[in-house]
N, C-alpha and C positions, 0 to 999 in steps of 0.2 A: 525051318526058314525061321528065319527071325522074325517078330513082330517090328515095324513103325513106327514112327511115330506119325500123323499127320503135321504137316507145316505151318503154321500158324496162318491168320489173314496179314497180320504185320510182315510174315517172313515171306511167303507166296507175293506179298503187291513186289516189295524190296526187291526180288529176286526178278521179279518184271520189270522195273526200271533196270534195274541192273543188266537184262540184257538188251535190251531198245539201246541204252546208254553204247552197252558193247556193238552196235548192232550201228548205231553213226548218227540215233535219230537221239535229240535234244533239245528239241523242240516241242511245244502242242501246236495242236490243230485243230481248224474250226467246222464245220459242215456247212456252214453259209456261204453262199459263194460271193465274191468279191469281185469291186470292179476291176478287172487288172488291167485294161485299154481303156484310157480315158477317153469321153466321150470327143469326137471330132468337132463339136460349135463352142463346146468351152476348150477343145486348145488353142483354137484360132483366137479364142482370144486371150488366152494368157500369153500368149504369142506376138499378139498384136501387137507392135508397137509404141508404145504410149505417145498420147500430143506432145511437143514440143515445148519446151516452158518460157512461154513470150513474156519478152519483157516486162515488168511496168509500168508502164506509161510512170513520165515522168513530169510530179507536180508544177504546173507555172511556175518562174519566179516571179515574190509578187514586183511589182514596177518601183522604183527607185525613185525615192519622196523627192520633189524638187525645191530646192532650195532658194528662197525668197519671195517665193510663194506665186502669184496670180502677175504675170506681167504686165498687165491691166492698168496694176497698182502701181508699179515705181516709177521712183520719183519723176520727175521732165526736166531739174535743173540740178547740176553743181553743184551746190549748195545743197539743196535738199537730200542731192545724194549722197554729200559728206554726213549728215546725219543720220540716216537711212543703214550708211553701210558700219557704223557704230549702234546701229539700235535694234536691227531688225533679227532677231530670233531663228528661225533656219540657217542663219551666217554664220555662227558661234561656232568655229568646232571644237569649241571645248580644250581650247590649250591654256597651255597657266598665264602665259605674254597679255600683254593690252591689245585689245586691238586699237589700230591706226589709220589713220583718213586719208585718203586723196590728199595732195597740195596741189595749188599754182592752178591760171586762169584759162577758161575755156578759150578755143581759134589762137588756142597757142605756137608756135612756129615749130617747136616739138614738145610733142607723148612720151616719155620712156614709164616703161612696164616693165615691172619685176617678179619675181613669184609669190615673194613677199617680205615683209618690212624686219625689219635687223632684229637680231638678239637684242640689240643696248637700245630700242626705239621705243621707250615710253610715250612720246604723247604727240610727238610730230616727226612723218616718218624721215628714214637718210639721219639718222641723227645721232649715226656713229662714224665705225670709219669707211664704211661702203659707201658714206654719205657725203665724205671726206673725196674720195673718189671720183663719185657720179659732177660733185664738184667742178674740181677739178677739167672732171672732160667734159662739162658744160660750155666753161666760159673757152676753153681748146677749140671748142667747137663753132664759135663766137657768140654767145648767148650769155646775156646774165641768167644764177641760176634762181629768181625767181620769175624769171618771163617763161620757163620752162614747165608744164604738168607731169608729174609724177605718181605715179601710180603701182599700188603691191596688187597681183591677184586673189592675193589672202588678208584675210582682216588681222591675222595672226601672226605670231614666227610662230613655226613647227618643224621640227625634227624631221620628219616622213611623212611631205602628205601624199596622200592617194589620190596620188593624180586623177586617172583612170574614175576611181567614186565617183573623184567631184566633178570629172565632165560628164559623166553618166546622171547628176546630178541638175544640170544646165550653168554647173559656173560658168561654160563659156555665152553663153547670152546672158549677162547681168556683165558680162565684157565688154561683148557689145554692145549693149547699152552704153557701158561707162564711155568710148569711146565716140560713138557717135553723142551724146552731153557732150563732150570735150571738143568736139571737132576739130583736132589738130591736123594741124599741113603733113609731118611726118609719124610715126610712130615707130617707141625704139623697145620693140625687142627685148630684153637683158634675162634669157633664162629660156631656156631648152624644151621644157616641161610647156611652156606658157603655147605654143602656138597650133598642138593638136583643141587646146580647146576651141581654136579657130577654124578649126576643121582644115587647118595646114600640116605638111607635112616637112621637115625641117628636112628634111635628108635631100629636098628638092631645093634649097637656097641656092640665089645666087646673087647677085653683090645686087642687084636694084628691087632683092627683095618680091614682097607676093602684098596681096590688098584685102583692105577689110571693106567691104561694103556698106554702106550705112545713107542712111534717108537722104544726107545732104553730097553724097558722093563717094569714090573708093577711096579710105587712106591707104596710101604708103606705107610700109612695114618693113622695114631689115631687123634680123633676128643675130643675134651675138651672145656668149656665154652669161651668166648670172653672174650676181657683181662678185660673190664670195671667190670664185673662182679670177673674175679679173682681176682680183684684188692680190692673188696669190701669185698668180703668174703674167709678168711685164708678158712674155711672147705671147699672151692670148690680146690683153690692151691692146698693142703692137697692130694684130690681124683687126684684130677691130677697129680701129681709127686706118688700117688701110681698106676695111674695108667702104666704113665711114665715106670715105672720099669720093671713092669711086659710085659709091651710089650718091650722092649730091652734084655732083660730076654729068651723070649721065642722064637730072633730076629726073621725074616720077617717076612715070612710066616704065 
């Protein structure tokens, strides 16, 4: 019998590994026990639906600063109001055009209120093409131009005013105060952006218009299109004239 050399330790280990690999075992194992089943309590906690994400409350919007300051300090006559309209800092809308004051007397038979001065106005309200239209219209109504009170809702000409923001800022209260100082027999509002400042819906217009309450009694008002649109479209001028005749024929109520 031939003597065989005993395999080395390395050969023995390699042969053993080859045997287990051929048997399909290629992972190492530990004798320490493992938690194959999860803890029921912990499992329930893991599966419990998380609390819904509640929307965070929105911060309250800061109140819109009121223009004009304290109403108790507003001017109490038209002459003082004209100066205040030109000088009050909170009324400065930061436009490039100059501030223009109203003109005309108090207790006038007619007051005309427009959205803003003309782009051509420098010192006097209605000194441009719209002013020529207004003078012709006033004379056709039977009034002398200097007998009518003319005013604008804004101190300056502006391309695209934020009427909703101006309403929130209190412009309507200032205009109501102006009407109370002027005390006209009638108010002709030329501009669909103005009536909402008084709390009126232009969609509810009738030939008799609406009324603006003031301390001395309600002022009847009628709404028409803004002067620039009247200047551009003759049919709107004709419509305004028909409504004016209906309004005056029916009286102020």
